[in-house]
C-alpha positions in Angstrom: -116.4 -175.6 59.4 -115.3 -175.4 63.0 -117.0 -177.0 65.9 -117.6 -173.8 67.8 -117.5 -170.3 66.3 -118.8 -167.0 67.4 -121.7 -165.3 65.6 -121.8 -161.5 65.9 -124.9 -160.1 67.4 -124.7 -156.3 67.5 -121.6 -155.6 69.6 -121.8 -158.9 71.6 -120.8 -162.3 70.4 -123.0 -165.4 71.0 -121.6 -168.9 70.8 -122.6 -171.2 67.8 -122.3 -174.9 67.6 -121.8 -176.6 64.2 -122.0 -180.3 63.8 -120.5 -181.5 60.5 -122.4 -184.2 58.7 -123.9 -184.7 55.2 -127.4 -183.2 54.9 -128.1 -179.7 56.3 -130.9 -178.4 58.4 -130.7 -175.1 60.1 -132.4 -174.1 63.3 -132.1 -171.0 65.4 -132.8 -171.0 69.1 -133.6 -167.8 70.9 -132.8 -167.5 74.5 -136.2 -165.8 75.2 -134.8 -162.3 75.1 -137.6 -161.0 72.9 -135.9 -161.7 69.5 -133.0 -159.2 70.0 -130.6 -161.6 68.3 -128.5 -162.6 71.3 -129.6 -166.3 71.1 -127.5 -169.3 70.2 -127.3 -170.4 66.6 -127.2 -174.2 66.1 -126.6 -175.8 62.8 -127.5 -179.5 62.6 -127.0 -181.9 59.7 -128.5 -185.4 59.4 -126.5 -188.3 58.2 -127.6 -190.1 55.1 -126.5 -193.5 56.3 -129.6 -194.0 58.5 -127.9 -192.9 61.7 -125.3 -195.7 61.8 -122.3 -194.1 63.5 -119.5 -196.6 62.6 -116.2 -195.5 64.0 -113.5 -195.4 61.4 -111.1 -198.2 62.1 -113.4 -200.3 64.2 -113.6 -204.0 63.7 -116.6 -205.9 62.2 -118.3 -208.7 64.1 -116.7 -211.3 61.9 -113.3 -209.9 62.6 -114.0 -209.9 66.4 -115.1 -213.6 66.1 -111.9 -214.4 64.2 -109.7 -212.7 66.8 -111.6 -214.5 69.6 -111.2 -217.9 67.9 -107.5 -217.3 67.3 -107.0 -216.5 70.9 -108.7 -219.7 72.1 -106.9 -221.8 69.5 -103.6 -220.2 70.4 -104.1 -220.9 74.1 -105.3 -224.5 73.7 -102.9 -225.3 70.9 -99.9 -224.1 73.0 -101.0 -226.3 75.9 -101.3 -229.3 73.6 -97.9 -228.6 71.8 -95.7 -228.0 74.8 -95.4 -231.7 75.8 -94.6 -232.5 72.1 -92.0 -229.8 71.9 -90.4 -230.8 75.2 -90.1 -234.4 74.0 -88.7 -233.2 70.6 -86.1 -231.2 72.5 -85.1 -234.3 74.5 -86.9 -233.6 77.8 -88.8 -236.9 78.1 -90.6 -238.8 80.8 -87.6 -241.1 81.1 -85.2 -238.2 81.6 -83.1 -236.2 79.2 -82.4 -238.0 75.9 -78.7 -238.5 75.0 -77.5 -236.3 72.1 -80.5 -234.0 72.2 -80.8 -230.3 72.6 -81.8 -231.0 76.3 -78.6 -232.9 76.8 -76.5 -230.0 75.3 -78.3 -227.5 77.6 -77.8 -229.7 80.6 -74.1 -230.1 79.8 -73.6 -226.3 79.4 -75.5 -225.7 82.7 -73.4 -228.3 84.5 -70.1 -226.8 83.2 -71.2 -223.3 84.2 -72.2 -224.4 87.7 -69.2 -226.6 88.5 -70.7 -230.0 87.7 -74.3 -229.8 88.6 -77.5 -228.3 87.3 -78.8 -225.5 89.6 -82.2 -226.0 91.1 -84.7 -223.5 89.6 -82.7 -223.1 86.4 -84.4 -223.3 83.0 -82.8 -226.7 82.4 -84.2 -228.0 85.8 -87.7 -226.6 85.0 -87.7 -228.2 81.5 -86.5 -231.5 82.8 -89.2 -231.5 85.4 -91.9 -230.5 82.9 -90.7 -233.2 80.5 -90.7 -235.9 83.1 -93.9 -235.1 85.1 -95.8 -232.7 82.8 -96.7 -229.1 83.4 -98.2 -228.1 86.8 -101.6 -226.3 86.8 -99.9 -222.9 87.2 -97.4 -223.7 84.4 -100.3 -224.8 82.1 -102.2 -221.6 82.9 -99.1 -219.6 82.0 -98.5 -221.5 78.8 -102.2 -221.1 77.8 -102.1 -217.4 78.6 -99.0 -216.9 76.5 -100.3 -218.9 73.6 -103.7 -217.0 73.8 -101.9 -213.6 73.7 -99.8 -214.7 70.7 -103.0 -215.8 68.9 -104.8 -212.6 69.8 -102.0 -210.3 68.8 -101.2 -212.1 65.5 -104.9 -212.3 64.5 -105.7 -208.7 65.5 -102.9 -207.2 63.4 -103.6 -209.7 60.6 -107.3 -208.5 60.5 -106.2 -204.8 60.7 -103.8 -205.4 57.7 -106.5 -207.2 55.8 -109.0 -204.3 56.4 -106.4 -201.8 55.3 -106.0 -203.7 52.0 -109.8 -203.6 51.4 -109.9 -199.7 51.8 
């Protein structure tokens, strides 16, 4: 069944609208031309599901809640983990720990820059964040990044789970 198809009426064609659903009811509408057959034919069908028009592939409410929760946890969790990860990498409040990943990064940056670490470099930023903590803007950026990672991973996880159920 097509959505719109012509219906012949004598030598002229009048448009017809067909909506495809499950249960059929036909209804003809005359344009007031005295019943000469040049009206519009409309075929309507009622859905048996009580009129619930769920879009295929849409997410359930529980899936939306799960995605929202993962976004919040991802954002908050990232903010909480950044200081721990900075410390583990050797960027501590007392400076860069000897023999750590931070020390190796600082050494490589110093060699590349002729003996000093360039201001604004990633090593300088990590050293500052490890020593003084993240600024408000850096915290917002970290939270946004963590939230996006939480959202994306949970969204695609829910989509994959729903595909398995089908």
